[in-house]
LUMVEX-591226 format. One record per residue (C-alpha): residue number from 1; residue in three letters; y, x, z. Coordinates in pm, 1 decimal, m for minus. Layout:
N
NODE bagu gufi        Y        X        Z
NODE  NUM  ALA        Y        X        Z
...
! end
This chain:
477
NODE bagu gufi        Y        X        Z
NODE    1  MET m11605.3  18550.2 m15440.2
NODE    2  LYS m11381.6  18805.8 m15279.2
NODE    3  THR m11400.1  18851.0 m14905.2
NODE    4  THR m11112.3  18977.9 m14721.6
NODE    5  VAL m11017.5  19030.0 m14352.2
NODE    6  SER m10756.9  18788.1 m14263.7
NODE    7  LYS m10429.0  18940.3 m14118.2
NODE    8  LYS m10326.1  18598.8 m13969.4
NODE    9  PRO m10505.2  18655.3 m13629.9
NODE   10  ILE m10321.3  18994.2 m13590.0
NODE   11  MET  m9980.7  18824.3 m13663.9
NODE   12  ALA m10056.5  18524.4 m13417.9
NODE   13  ALA m10140.0  18797.1 m13144.4
NODE   14  ILE  m9811.5  18968.2 m13217.9
NODE   15  VAL  m9627.6  18634.6 m13196.8
NODE   16  PHE  m9806.1  18542.8 m12868.8
NODE   17  LEU  m9726.6  18879.6 m12714.1
NODE   18  PHE  m9369.2  18878.8 m12800.1
NODE   19  PHE  m9282.7  18525.6 m12671.6
NODE   20  GLY  m9522.8  18553.7 m12393.8
NODE   21  LEU  m9341.8  18872.3 m12284.4
NODE   22  ALA  m8993.6  18733.5 m12349.5
NODE   23  PHE  m9027.3  18385.4 m12206.4
NODE   24  GLY  m9301.4  18402.0 m11962.0
NODE   25  PRO  m9658.0  18263.2 m11965.7
NODE   26  MET  m9742.5  17959.7 m12186.8
NODE   27  THR  m9955.2  17713.8 m12014.3
NODE   28  ALA m10000.8  17348.1 m12131.9
NODE   29  GLY m10258.1  17351.9 m12428.0
NODE   30  THR m10285.1  17721.4 m12488.3
NODE   31  PRO m10593.8  17922.7 m12472.9
NODE   32  SER m10693.4  18084.0 m12150.9
NODE   33  SER m10603.4  18455.6 m12129.7
NODE   34  THR m10919.8  18518.6 m11934.5
NODE   35  GLN m11143.9  18399.1 m12230.5
NODE   36  ALA m11225.7  18679.4 m12472.0
NODE   37  SER m11259.2  18649.5 m12854.3
NODE   38  LEU m11600.0  18607.3 m12987.2
NODE   39  PHE m11515.4  18824.5 m13267.9
NODE   40  VAL m11532.3  19206.0 m13306.3
NODE   41  LYS m11214.7  19368.9 m13296.6
NODE   42  ASP m11298.2  19716.6 m13414.2
NODE   43  PRO m11225.0  19733.2 m13808.9
NODE   44  SER m11507.5  19976.9 m13863.4
NODE   45  ARG m11744.3  19707.8 m13752.2
NODE   46  MET m11614.9  19429.0 m13987.0
NODE   47  ASN m11860.0  19275.5 m14221.1
NODE   48  VAL m12175.2  19403.0 m14042.9
NODE   49  ASP m12490.8  19214.2 m14055.7
NODE   50  MET m12476.0  19063.7 m13705.3
NODE   51  TYR m12568.6  18711.6 m13768.7
NODE   52  LYS m12710.0  18530.3 m14073.2
NODE   53  LEU m12705.7  18174.2 m13950.0
NODE   54  LEU m12419.9  18019.1 m13753.0
NODE   55  ILE m12482.5  17684.9 m13581.1
NODE   56  ILE m12177.3  17478.2 m13492.6
NODE   57  THR m12241.0  17202.6 m13225.8
NODE   58  PRO m12081.7  16989.8 m12973.6
NODE   59  SER m12180.3  17082.4 m12610.7
NODE   60  ILE m12375.5  16750.7 m12592.8
NODE   61  PHE m12627.5  16883.1 m12842.1
NODE   62  LYS m12633.2  17237.0 m12692.6
NODE   63  ASN m12974.2  17211.3 m12517.6
NODE   64  ALA m13136.8  17012.5 m12783.1
NODE   65  VAL m13066.3  17291.8 m13045.6
NODE   66  GLN m13195.5  17580.5 m12827.2
NODE   67  PRO m13553.1  17564.3 m12956.3
NODE   68  LEU m13416.9  17594.0 m13326.5
NODE   69  ILE m13229.7  17923.5 m13235.3
NODE   70  VAL m13532.4  18073.4 m13059.4
NODE   71  HIS m13749.7  17968.3 m13369.0
NODE   72  LYS m13491.0  18117.5 m13619.3
NODE   73  ASN m13461.1  18446.9 m13435.0
NODE   74  ALA m13843.6  18471.8 m13406.1
NODE   75  MET m13849.1  18441.1 m13790.9
NODE   76  GLY m13611.2  18732.3 m13837.3
NODE   77  LEU m13304.5  18526.7 m13906.9
NODE   78  SER m13041.7  18635.2 m13657.4
NODE   79  THR m12874.1  18322.0 m13519.0
NODE   80  LYS m12551.4  18253.0 m13342.2
NODE   81  LEU m12477.9  17913.4 m13163.8
NODE   82  VAL m12100.2  17835.5 m13105.5
NODE   83  ILE m11983.2  17515.6 m12923.6
NODE   84  LEU m11700.4  17318.2 m13087.2
NODE   85  ASP m11482.2  17356.2 m12789.0
NODE   86  GLU m11502.9  17730.3 m12837.7
NODE   87  VAL m11429.9  17701.7 m13210.6
NODE   88  TYR m11108.0  17511.3 m13127.0
NODE   89  HIS m11020.1  17765.4 m12857.5
NODE   90  GLN m11076.6  18069.3 m13092.3
NODE   91  MET m10879.2  17919.7 m13370.2
NODE   92  TYR m10616.2  17782.6 m13168.9
NODE   93  TRP m10339.6  17942.8 m13390.8
NODE   94  HIS m10527.5  17823.5 m13711.4
NODE   95  GLY m10583.6  17483.8 m13868.3
NODE   96  ARG m10394.8  17163.0 m13854.4
NODE   97  ASP m10683.9  16952.6 m13754.5
NODE   98  ASN m11030.8  17008.4 m13605.3
NODE   99  ALA m11205.5  17017.2 m13956.3
NODE  100  GLU m10956.8  17299.1 m14075.0
NODE  101  LYS m11023.7  17483.5 m13757.0
NODE  102  VAL m11394.9  17483.6 m13817.9
NODE  103  LYS m11327.4  17608.5 m14168.4
NODE  104  TYR m11117.3  17898.1 m14043.3
NODE  105  PHE m11380.1  17980.6 m13786.7
NODE  106  ILE m11647.0  17991.3 m14067.5
NODE  107  LYS m11425.8  18230.5 m14255.1
NODE  108  SER m11393.3  18463.0 m13950.0
NODE  109  ALA m11772.8  18439.0 m13893.2
NODE  110  MET m11836.6  18538.4 m14253.8
NODE  111  GLU m11604.6  18831.0 m14241.3
NODE  112  GLU m11684.3  18968.1 m13899.6
NODE  113  TRP m12045.9  18871.7 m13841.1
NODE  114  GLY m12178.4  18852.7 m14199.7
NODE  115  VAL m12283.3  18502.0 m14172.6
NODE  116  ARG m12457.8  18362.4 m14484.9
NODE  117  TYR m12559.2  18006.0 m14358.5
NODE  118  VAL m12374.4  17740.1 m14155.5
NODE  119  LEU m12544.9  17439.3 m13987.9
NODE  120  LEU m12312.3  17166.3 m13867.9
NODE  121  VAL m12475.7  16968.3 m13608.5
NODE  122  GLY m12355.0  16610.7 m13561.1
NODE  123  GLY m12276.0  16293.4 m13749.3
NODE  124  ARG m12091.9  15986.4 m13627.3
NODE  125  SER m12057.2  15939.3 m13258.9
NODE  126  SER m11982.7  15565.5 m13260.4
NODE  127  GLN m12085.7  15262.4 m13466.0
NODE  128  PHE m11747.7  15096.7 m13391.8
NODE  129  GLN m11493.5  15375.0 m13360.2
NODE  130  PRO m11403.3  15649.1 m13626.5
NODE  131  THR m11527.0  15930.5 m13407.4
NODE  132  TRP m11753.9  16215.9 m13494.7
NODE  133  TYR m11966.6  16470.6 m13306.0
NODE  134  CYS m11888.9  16732.6 m13573.4
NODE  135  PRO m11594.0  16723.9 m13783.1
NODE  136  VAL m11585.0  16593.8 m14136.5
NODE  137  ARG m11337.7  16634.5 m14431.9
NODE  138  TYR m11239.8  16341.4 m14649.7
NODE  139  VAL m11134.8  16390.3 m15001.1
NODE  140  SER m10846.7  16173.4 m15145.8
NODE  141  MET m10972.5  16110.4 m15496.2
NODE  142  VAL m10932.5  15739.1 m15543.2
NODE  143  ASP m11143.6  15526.2 m15799.9
NODE  144  ASP m11223.6  15155.4 m15822.6
NODE  145  TRP m11503.7  15205.9 m15543.8
NODE  146  ASP m11423.6  15504.1 m15305.0
NODE  147  VAL m11071.2  15523.5 m15135.1
NODE  148  GLU m11198.3  15854.3 m14991.6
NODE  149  TYR m11519.0  16022.1 m14955.5
NODE  150  LEU m11696.1  16299.1 m14731.4
NODE  151  SER m11722.8  16650.5 m14871.4
NODE  152  ASP m11916.7  16920.0 m14667.1
NODE  153  LEU m11852.5  17148.1 m14968.5
NODE  154  TYR m11502.1  17181.1 m14822.1
NODE  155  PHE m11669.7  17386.9 m14544.4
NODE  156  ALA m11829.1  17607.9 m14787.0
NODE  157  ASP m11558.6  17683.5 m15030.6
NODE  158  ILE m11364.7  17930.2 m14798.6
NODE  159  TYR m11179.8  18137.2 m15060.3
NODE  160  ASP m10983.3  18028.2 m15374.5
NODE  161  ALA m11018.4  18253.5 m15696.0
NODE  162  GLY m10770.3  18499.9 m15557.6
NODE  163  GLY m10979.7  18558.8 m15246.4
NODE  164  ASN m10720.7  18356.8 m15027.2
NODE  165  PHE m10803.8  18084.8 m14776.1
NODE  166  SER m10864.4  17774.0 m14975.7
NODE  167  SER m10722.7  17469.6 m14770.9
NODE  168  TRP m10788.8  17214.9 m15054.8
NODE  169  ASP m10429.9  17100.6 m14969.4
NODE  170  SER m10199.1  17310.0 m15183.8
NODE  171  ASP  m9918.2  17060.9 m15145.4
NODE  172  ASN  m9953.1  17076.0 m14772.3
NODE  173  ASP  m9906.4  16708.3 m14717.3
NODE  174  GLY m10231.3  16669.0 m14488.0
NODE  175  MET m10423.8  16495.2 m14760.1
NODE  176  TYR m10714.8  16692.4 m14901.3
NODE  177  GLY m10823.2  16717.6 m15276.1
NODE  178  GLU m10584.8  16457.8 m15385.6
NODE  179  TRP m10609.0  16350.9 m15758.5
NODE  180  HIS m10465.9  16016.4 m15805.4
NODE  181  ARG m10525.2  15765.4 m16101.9
NODE  182  ALA m10327.8  15843.5 m16428.7
NODE  183  GLN m10177.6  16184.7 m16268.4
NODE  184  ASN m10258.5  16544.6 m16269.9
NODE  185  ALA m10416.2  16687.0 m15952.6
NODE  186  GLN m10184.2  16709.6 m15641.9
NODE  187  ASP m10402.2  16978.9 m15481.4
NODE  188  THR m10490.4  17245.9 m15748.0
NODE  189  ASN m10668.1  17563.1 m15800.6
NODE  190  ILE m10971.7  17487.4 m15578.4
NODE  191  ASP m11243.2  17697.6 m15731.8
NODE  192  LEU m11541.6  17474.2 m15569.7
NODE  193  ILE m11759.9  17767.0 m15558.2
NODE  194  PRO m11965.1  17786.1 m15207.4
NODE  195  ASP m11884.5  18117.9 m15033.7
NODE  196  VAL m12133.4  18024.5 m14762.3
NODE  197  ALA m12434.3  17787.1 m14766.4
NODE  198  VAL m12345.6  17486.1 m14554.0
NODE  199  GLY m12580.2  17206.7 m14432.2
NODE  200  ARG m12551.0  16926.6 m14175.2
NODE  201  LEU m12781.9  16769.0 m13941.1
NODE  202  PRO m12591.9  16430.0 m13916.1
NODE  203  CYS m12762.4  16313.0 m13583.3
NODE  204  ARG m12621.4  16028.2 m13386.8
NODE  205  SER m12811.1  16094.2 m13061.1
NODE  206  GLU m12987.8  16374.5 m12882.7
NODE  207  ARG m13309.5  16209.2 m12969.7
NODE  208  GLU m13242.7  16233.6 m13340.5
NODE  209  LEU m13151.5  16587.9 m13322.5
NODE  210  LYS m13477.8  16672.0 m13136.4
NODE  211  ILE m13679.2  16510.9 m13407.2
NODE  212  MET m13491.6  16713.3 m13673.1
NODE  213  VAL m13517.4  17032.5 m13494.3
NODE  214  GLN m13892.2  17005.6 m13435.5
NODE  215  LYS m13947.3  16894.9 m13801.8
NODE  216  ILE m13780.0  17224.3 m13913.1
NODE  217  ILE m13971.4  17447.7 m13675.0
NODE  218  THR m14308.6  17286.3 m13773.6
NODE  219  TYR m14223.1  17300.4 m14146.9
NODE  220  GLU m14141.7  17669.2 m14139.6
NODE  221  THR m14439.1  17771.4 m13938.5
NODE  222  THR m14709.2  17562.2 m14087.6
NODE  223  VAL m14639.6  17483.4 m14460.5
NODE  224  PHE m14690.7  17825.1 m14620.4
NODE  225  ASN m14984.0  17832.1 m14861.0
NODE  226  GLN m15065.1  17465.0 m14812.3
NODE  227  PRO m15202.2  17323.3 m15138.7
NODE  228  TRP m14992.1  17001.7 m15099.5
NODE  229  PHE m14670.9  17193.7 m15110.8
NODE  230  THR m14712.9  17283.2 m15478.0
NODE  231  THR m14684.3  16920.8 m15580.4
NODE  232  MET m14388.3  16716.1 m15696.7
NODE  233  LEU m14319.7  16348.1 m15702.9
NODE  234  VAL m14079.3  16210.5 m15960.8
NODE  235  ALA m13971.9  15828.2 m15964.5
NODE  236  ALA m13742.5  15718.2 m16232.9
NODE  237  GLY m13652.0  15458.5 m16507.3
NODE  238  ASP m13390.3  15359.0 m16760.1
NODE  239  THR m13070.7  15430.8 m16568.0
NODE  240  TYR m12839.7  15319.9 m16848.0
NODE  241  PRO m12989.7  15034.7 m17061.4
NODE  242  GLU m12909.7  15058.4 m17428.6
NODE  243  SER m12846.1  14692.6 m17424.3
NODE  244  GLN m12515.3  14757.5 m17246.5
NODE  245  ASN m12398.8  15035.6 m17458.4
NODE  246  ALA m12531.8  15155.8 m17805.5
NODE  247  ASN m12489.3  15516.0 m17699.1
NODE  248  TRP m12723.4  15475.4 m17398.9
NODE  249  THR m13041.9  15554.7 m17593.1
NODE  250  GLY m13368.3  15646.7 m17433.3
NODE  251  TYR m13461.9  15638.0 m17055.4
NODE  252  GLU m13208.9  15855.5 m16894.7
NODE  253  GLY m13367.3  15879.0 m16547.7
NODE  254  GLN m13719.7  15958.1 m16696.0
NODE  255  TYR m13561.0  16228.5 m16925.3
NODE  256  TYR m13402.2  16409.4 m16616.0
NODE  257  GLY m13727.7  16370.5 m16432.1
NODE  258  ASP m13908.8  16537.4 m16706.3
NODE  259  ARG m13660.9  16816.1 m16717.5
NODE  260  ALA m13684.8  16876.8 m16345.5
NODE  261  ILE m14066.3  16906.4 m16373.1
NODE  262  GLU m14040.9  17149.8 m16657.1
NODE  263  ASN m13818.1  17380.1 m16428.4
NODE  264  MET m14083.0  17370.6 m16133.1
NODE  265  SER m14341.3  17628.9 m16249.3
NODE  266  GLY m14664.4  17624.3 m16072.7
NODE  267  PHE m14617.5  17278.1 m15937.5
NODE  268  THR m14849.8  16972.5 m16017.0
NODE  269  SER m14647.8  16669.5 m16075.6
NODE  270  THR m14686.6  16289.1 m16057.6
NODE  271  ARG m14453.2  16062.6 m16239.9
NODE  272  LEU m14371.8  15717.6 m16136.6
NODE  273  TYR m14186.2  15558.3 m16437.6
NODE  274  THR m14068.9  15198.4 m16500.7
NODE  275  SER m14154.2  15243.9 m16881.7
NODE  276  ASP m14509.3  15266.7 m16821.4
NODE  277  GLY m14536.4  15037.9 m16520.4
NODE  278  SER m14638.7  15312.5 m16256.5
NODE  279  PHE m14311.6  15237.3 m16086.6
NODE  280  SER m14299.4  14858.7 m16072.4
NODE  281  ASN m14203.9  14806.4 m15709.1
NODE  282  LYS m14126.6  14997.5 m15394.8
NODE  283  LYS m14479.0  15002.8 m15290.4
NODE  284  ASP m14566.4  15235.5 m15556.4
NODE  285  VAL m14332.0  15496.0 m15428.7
NODE  286  ILE m14434.5  15439.9 m15070.3
NODE  287  ARG m14797.5  15484.5 m15149.0
NODE  288  GLU m14742.1  15808.1 m15322.6
NODE  289  PHE m14493.6  15940.9 m15071.4
NODE  290  ARG m14764.5  15906.6 m14819.5
NODE  291  ASN m14963.7  16187.8 m14978.9
NODE  292  GLY m14715.9  16459.0 m14895.7
NODE  293  TRP m14523.3  16668.9 m15146.1
NODE  294  GLY m14335.5  16985.4 m15182.8
NODE  295  PHE m14044.6  16804.8 m15362.3
NODE  296  VAL m13948.7  16445.7 m15433.4
NODE  297  TYR m13697.8  16343.7 m15702.3
NODE  298  LEU m13574.0  16002.3 m15714.3
NODE  299  VAL m13352.2  15930.1 m16025.3
NODE  300  GLY m13173.4  15612.4 m16051.5
NODE  301  HIS m12910.6  15395.9 m15883.1
NODE  302  GLY m12834.4  15369.1 m15511.2
NODE  303  SER m12621.5  15257.8 m15223.9
NODE  304  PRO m12607.4  15364.2 m14868.2
NODE  305  LYS m12917.2  15153.2 m14802.4
NODE  306  GLN m13118.1  15124.2 m15124.5
NODE  307  TRP m13249.0  15307.7 m15421.9
NODE  308  GLY m13413.8  15194.7 m15748.2
NODE  309  ASN m13382.4  15198.5 m16122.0
NODE  310  ASN m13397.2  14966.3 m16424.0
NODE  311  ALA m13698.8  14869.4 m16624.5
NODE  312  PRO m13682.9  14949.1 m16982.6
NODE  313  ASN m13348.5  14826.4 m17151.7
NODE  314  GLY m13240.8  14667.3 m16820.0
NODE  315  THR m13487.9  14369.8 m16841.6
NODE  316  ASN m13526.4  14403.2 m16446.1
NODE  317  PHE m13402.7  14630.8 m16168.3
NODE  318  ILE m13697.8  14784.2 m15965.8
NODE  319  GLN m13626.9  14820.1 m15599.3
NODE  320  GLY m13748.0  15152.0 m15451.4
NODE  321  PRO m13776.8  15235.1 m15073.3
NODE  322  ASN m13457.2  15138.7 m14879.2
NODE  323  SER m13350.3  15280.1 m14544.0
NODE  324  ASN m13586.7  15031.8 m14360.5
NODE  325  ASP m13885.9  15157.3 m14522.0
NODE  326  MET m13892.5  15509.8 m14413.6
NODE  327  TRP m14150.4  15433.7 m14137.7
NODE  328  ARG m14386.0  15330.0 m14391.7
NODE  329  PHE m14417.3  15673.2 m14572.7
NODE  330  ARG m14629.6  15805.8 m14275.6
NODE  331  ASN m14659.0  16153.0 m14447.9
NODE  332  LYS m14670.7  16327.2 m14104.2
NODE  333  ASP m14611.3  16703.3 m14132.6
NODE  334  LYS m14629.0  16695.6 m14518.4
NODE  335  LEU m14239.2  16688.7 m14553.5
NODE  336  PRO m14076.1  16726.6 m14901.5
NODE  337  VAL m13726.2  16853.4 m14995.7
NODE  338  CYS m13586.6  16517.3 m15131.7
NODE  339  VAL m13324.1  16513.5 m15406.1
NODE  340  VAL m13217.2  16148.3 m15436.5
NODE  341  SER m12996.7  16065.4 m15738.3
NODE  342  GLY m12805.4  15756.6 m15673.8
NODE  343  CYS m12454.8  15652.8 m15559.0
NODE  344  HIS m12380.2  15679.6 m15184.2
NODE  345  ASN m12742.0  15748.0 m15084.3
NODE  346  SER m12603.7  16013.6 m14860.2
NODE  347  GLN m12276.1  15843.9 m14737.0
NODE  348  PHE m12342.2  15953.7 m14388.8
NODE  349  ASP m12019.7  15766.4 m14242.6
NODE  350  VAL m12172.7  15412.5 m14257.5
NODE  351  CYS m12156.7  15205.6 m13933.2
NODE  352  LEU m12215.9  14866.4 m13781.5
NODE  353  ARG m11839.5  14796.4 m13762.7
NODE  354  ARG m11806.1  14761.2 m14130.0
NODE  355  VAL m12035.2  14453.6 m14131.8
NODE  356  PHE m11720.6  14259.1 m14043.1
NODE  357  ASN m11544.3  14395.6 m14364.8
NODE  358  ALA m11648.0  14163.4 m14665.1
NODE  359  SER m11594.1  14464.3 m14927.0
NODE  360  ALA m11767.3  14702.0 m14703.1
NODE  361  ARG m12061.1  14469.5 m14631.5
NODE  362  TRP m12100.6  14389.3 m15020.8
NODE  363  LYS m12113.7  14775.7 m15061.6
NODE  364  GLN m12406.5  14777.7 m14786.2
NODE  365  GLU m12189.9  15015.4 m14564.6
NODE  366  GLY m12229.4  14787.2 m14264.6
NODE  367  ILE m12563.5  14960.7 m14153.0
NODE  368  PRO m12635.8  15194.6 m13858.5
NODE  369  GLU m12723.2  15496.7 m14103.3
NODE  370  CYS m12758.6  15568.8 m14459.8
NODE  371  TRP m13068.0  15629.4 m14677.4
NODE  372  SER m13060.6  16003.1 m14646.8
NODE  373  GLU m12992.4  16000.4 m14273.7
NODE  374  ARG m13289.3  15771.6 m14216.4
NODE  375  ILE m13524.7  15985.1 m14416.0
NODE  376  LEU m13422.5  16290.4 m14246.1
NODE  377  ARG m13489.0  16183.3 m13886.8
NODE  378  GLU m13801.2  15974.7 m13949.0
NODE  379  PRO m14022.4  16107.7 m13677.5
NODE  380  THR m14361.7  16000.9 m13847.0
NODE  381  GLY m14275.6  16176.1 m14176.4
NODE  382  GLY m13990.3  16127.5 m14424.4
NODE  383  ALA m13828.7  16452.1 m14569.1
NODE  384  ILE m13742.5  16796.6 m14431.0
NODE  385  ALA m13401.4  16770.6 m14624.6
NODE  386  ALA m13207.7  16546.3 m14852.0
NODE  387  LEU m12955.1  16620.2 m15120.3
NODE  388  GLY m12755.6  16343.8 m15244.6
NODE  389  CYS m12413.9  16182.5 m15316.5
NODE  390  THR m12174.6  16072.3 m15048.3
NODE  391  ALA m11970.1  15862.0 m15323.7
NODE  392  LEU m12025.2  15744.6 m15668.5
NODE  393  GLY m12269.5  15948.2 m15845.9
NODE  394  TYR m12107.9  16003.5 m16197.2
NODE  395  THR m12335.0  16087.8 m16482.1
NODE  396  LYS m12272.4  16199.5 m16838.6
NODE  397  GLU m12248.2  15840.6 m16949.9
NODE  398  ASP m11925.5  15823.9 m16754.6
NODE  399  LYS m11761.1  16138.2 m16925.8
NODE  400  THR m11602.7  16143.2 m17265.7
NODE  401  SER m11777.9  16465.3 m17368.3
NODE  402  PHE m12120.1  16302.5 m17269.6
NODE  403  LYS m12225.9  16615.1 m17089.5
NODE  404  GLY m12268.8  16709.9 m16733.9
NODE  405  GLY m12289.9  16482.6 m16446.1
NODE  406  ILE m12488.6  16449.4 m16124.9
NODE  407  ASN m12831.9  16468.6 m16306.2
NODE  408  GLU m12745.3  16813.8 m16459.2
NODE  409  LEU m12631.3  16938.7 m16118.8
NODE  410  GLU m12957.1  16824.7 m15970.5
NODE  411  GLY m13136.9  16987.9 m16274.7
NODE  412  ALA m12958.9  17335.5 m16178.5
NODE  413  PHE m13113.0  17279.7 m15829.6
NODE  414  PHE m13461.8  17267.7 m15953.4
NODE  415  HIS m13401.5  17552.4 m16199.3
NODE  416  ALA m13260.2  17770.5 m15917.2
NODE  417  TYR m13581.9  17724.1 m15731.0
NODE  418  GLY m13843.7  17697.4 m15986.9
NODE  419  GLN m13704.0  17953.0 m16248.2
NODE  420  ASP m13483.3  18173.9 m16047.0
NODE  421  HIS m13706.5  18170.0 m15739.4
NODE  422  VAL m13421.0  18100.6 m15496.7
NODE  423  THR m13633.0  18013.9 m15204.9
NODE  424  VAL m13376.2  17927.5 m14924.5
NODE  425  LEU m13243.9  17575.1 m14936.3
NODE  426  GLY m12885.9  17654.5 m14892.7
NODE  427  ASP m12898.4  17918.2 m15152.2
NODE  428  THR m13054.6  17662.2 m15405.5
NODE  429  TRP m12770.9  17414.2 m15331.7
NODE  430  ALA m12501.4  17676.0 m15362.9
NODE  431  ALA m12661.6  17818.5 m15687.6
NODE  432  ALA m12661.5  17469.9 m15833.5
NODE  433  ILE m12291.6  17402.4 m15757.1
NODE  434  THR m12192.5  17747.2 m15874.3
NODE  435  TRP m12361.4  17702.9 m16206.9
NODE  436  TYR m12193.9  17362.9 m16255.0
NODE  437  THR m11845.5  17495.0 m16179.3
NODE  438  GLN m11910.7  17773.9 m16442.1
NODE  439  THR m12058.3  17538.6 m16703.6
NODE  440  TYR m11801.9  17270.5 m16651.9
NODE  441  PRO m11463.8  17441.9 m16537.8
NODE  442  VAL m11196.1  17212.6 m16404.1
NODE  443  ASP m10886.3  17150.3 m16578.3
NODE  444  TRP m10641.5  17079.1 m16291.3
NODE  445  ASN m10373.1  16970.6 m16522.6
NODE  446  SER m10574.2  16695.4 m16683.4
NODE  447  SER m10553.3  16328.2 m16577.1
NODE  448  ALA m10740.3  16165.2 m16307.3
NODE  449  TRP m11064.6  15975.7 m16417.0
NODE  450  GLY m11087.1  16222.1 m16710.2
NODE  451  ASP m11400.8  16458.3 m16746.5
NODE  452  SER m11251.2  16719.2 m16505.0
NODE  453  TRP m11188.7  16466.9 m16235.4
NODE  454  ILE m11533.0  16347.7 m16278.6
NODE  455  ASP m11680.0  16697.7 m16253.9
NODE  456  THR m11483.6  16777.0 m15941.9
NODE  457  LYS m11617.6  16441.8 m15771.0
NODE  458  VAL m11962.1  16522.6 m15882.1
NODE  459  MET m11946.7  16865.0 m15699.8
NODE  460  GLN m11748.0  16767.1 m15391.6
NODE  461  SER m11969.8  16466.9 m15292.8
NODE  462  TRP m12310.6  16632.0 m15340.8
NODE  463  VAL m12421.5  16709.3 m14985.4
NODE  464  LEU m12696.7  16889.5 m14826.2
NODE  465  LEU m12837.7  16708.4 m14511.3
NODE  466  GLY m13075.3  16951.5 m14360.5
NODE  467  ASP m13094.3  17315.0 m14245.8
NODE  468  PRO m12927.7  17561.0 m14509.6
NODE  469  SER m13124.9  17852.7 m14392.3
NODE  470  LEU m13477.0  17660.8 m14436.2
NODE  471  LYS m13718.7  17880.7 m14598.3
NODE  472  ILE m13850.5  17640.7 m14868.9
NODE  473  GLY m14235.9  17640.3 m14843.0
NODE  474  GLY m14236.8  17801.3 m14504.1
NODE  475  TYR m14290.3  18154.6 m14380.2
NODE  476  PRO m14605.5  18357.5 m14415.8
NODE  477  LEU m14712.6  18397.2 m14057.9
! end
């Protein structure tokens, strides 16, 4: 994507100087004149390679994230920590809400520091109030399940196809990514291509953050050349039984599991499939998970709390590990990159307040944390990162063309690592989404719930929970 230096900060400075000199100093709610800009002002130094990793965190987590900064710099990855209050100060003249201010700040950091990876630190700050440690963006694409859904791709898609800032709100009504039923898109020309790799540590407490930070440090300094890393666990079944639709032939989950394995050159794989009985209950997955794996791919159906898949032809639904089972893995420091293919497994806005709402309770949203949050912060093992859907995970079976969907996006992730040798986690995530946008370009003039609408939601809802700068397989020390 085209990278340009924004002229808006210059214009804002001119406006401030003019009105400040003409009418006297502005006080209430304005930035302090004694607080200098974080960014370089010398045009000759723009786009220099100052920092590769930008960490954005609220002040409450500042101390807990310090060991990660020391570690990243020691690994040769220049890292900059910026507190959210500083982000809001620096972007005072930009952004209509805090999420947009963060996005504008990322844009400036890319252009003036050369940032390639952005780690957002913080999830929900309350189980009963809609408050966040680090801002999120909700997308307004309504279907019969999701009124809105989380998208961290918003923070990564900085530019549109013309190299301009991409607000995801082309009609300027304060609602983002609008595309309502039986209508064309209200917010158009979003290219959906990540211009920077963004991941999130969705911690809800300092204790959780410390666990996640220590796991990253241990992983990157101990995993390299370990024999367990070059192994892959796949669990799957008959995602769409033929008994429900004559076009749903074969065992879809197992098919995509096999395709992922084919992409992972040099890896030894273990399959747990419902068709041969090797995946007959969650104990099968828990037992194997304990051995430690470089990658785990779970293909099936999900909710914020559960994951599983069908037995052949839908004769039974096999429950896999749920969010209460993560402590049973006990895989210690043998942490996989976990790709979980199921609806809402990574819906990291769930909270206990929703237990009082019948619909949310039925959707299993009235829980303290989602499946992917739980596996990420498990102190006795779990995963080093989790990639999954914050919303319904549409597949090719939902499309008229019968092509594309979340499973193909996941396949592109494994291809990026196993065939293209993209070894930084955020780059593999970005490569997969970029491939999908190019393979299934969005027609913004088509009607909602059509193929382009589905493709858009597939990309927007696929989130990386973990460190985007993670060196997959660790550093050679």
